[in-house]
N, C-alpha and C positions, 0 to 999 in steps of 0.2 A: 734554856740556858745554861751552859757549861761555863763555870766560871774556876778559872786557872791563874793563880796567882804565885809569883816568883818575887823573889828577895832576892837583890844581890848586895853585898855591901854591909850587908843588916842582916838581921834575925825578923825572923816572923813569927810575930808572938800570937796567942791566939786570940787576944786584946784588937791588937792590929787585923788580920783575918778579919774577924767580925765585922771592924767597920767599915771593911771594904765592902765586905757581901753586902750591907744593910745599906750602904750608898750607891752601890751599884744593882740594888732590886728597882731603882728608880727605869731602870732601863728596857727591864722585861716587859713592858708594852707594845715592846719596840722588837724584840728578839722571838724566834721561836727557839721550841726545844733541841734543835739541832745547830743551833747558833754556838761556835766555841769565842768566849770572852776571854782573852789572854790578857794577864794584868801585870806589868812589872815594875817593881818600886827597887829606887839606886841609891846611897847613900854615896853622894859624889865625895871625892877623896881628893887629897894636893892640899898645897899652898894657896893657891886662889879660891878653893871651893866655898869655904866658909860655910860649912856644914850645911850645905845645897842640897837637896832630894828631888829626884825626878822620880817623875810615874808616867807610865806612857800603857797605853791600849790598844789593843788589836782583835777587831772583831773577823771571824771568817765562819760563814763564806760573808760577802757583801765588802771587802776591804777596808773597811772602816780603820780609821787609825788617830791617833791625840795623843800628846806629849804634853806636861809642864813640868817648870819646876819650880822648887817653893822653899823656903826658910826652915819648914820643917815638914815631916811626912804627910800631915795630916791637911797639911795647906796647899800640898801640892794635890793631893788626890782630889780635895775641895775645888782646885782650880780646873781638874781633869774632866770633871763630870759634866760641866756644862756645854765641853766642846765635844766630846762625844754625845751629848744629846745632842746638841744643835744639828749634828750632822746625821743622824738618823731620824730627828724631825724633816727636814728637810729631804731627804728618802722617800720618806713615808706620805710626804704631801706631792711628791712627786708621782708618787705611783697613785694614789688618789686618785689625783686630775687628771692623768693618763686612763684610768679606768672610766672615770666619768666623761671623759670627751669621747673614750671611743665607744659608751653605751649612749650617748645621746646620737654619734654619726648613726649607731646602728639602728634605733630610735628613727630616724629621721628616713633611712633606707625602707625601713620595714612600711611606714607607713605612708608612703610613696606608690608600693608595689601591690596594695591592696586598693 
């Protein structure tokens, strides 16, 4: 898993980077080494923003994407992790289910031929 972190309208400190890396390590069982995980954090600016932070993640290949907003940066990241983990879990469950279904079908066809 290749993790790329981009900070917009804020600075990416080593503590923020290590926290993001630690929280995204939960996703490693779902990803291979060729997957690229792009994380973008942004501090919303303007009158109506009220110090809101936005975090988004995009995983390629696979096309998974999630976005969340929070009152602080860590809250936005904490809200983001379950969203992307749910997508990856659903995708993995579909693949396992299909593999089992095809294996069972092949087994039935093979046993009839004998």
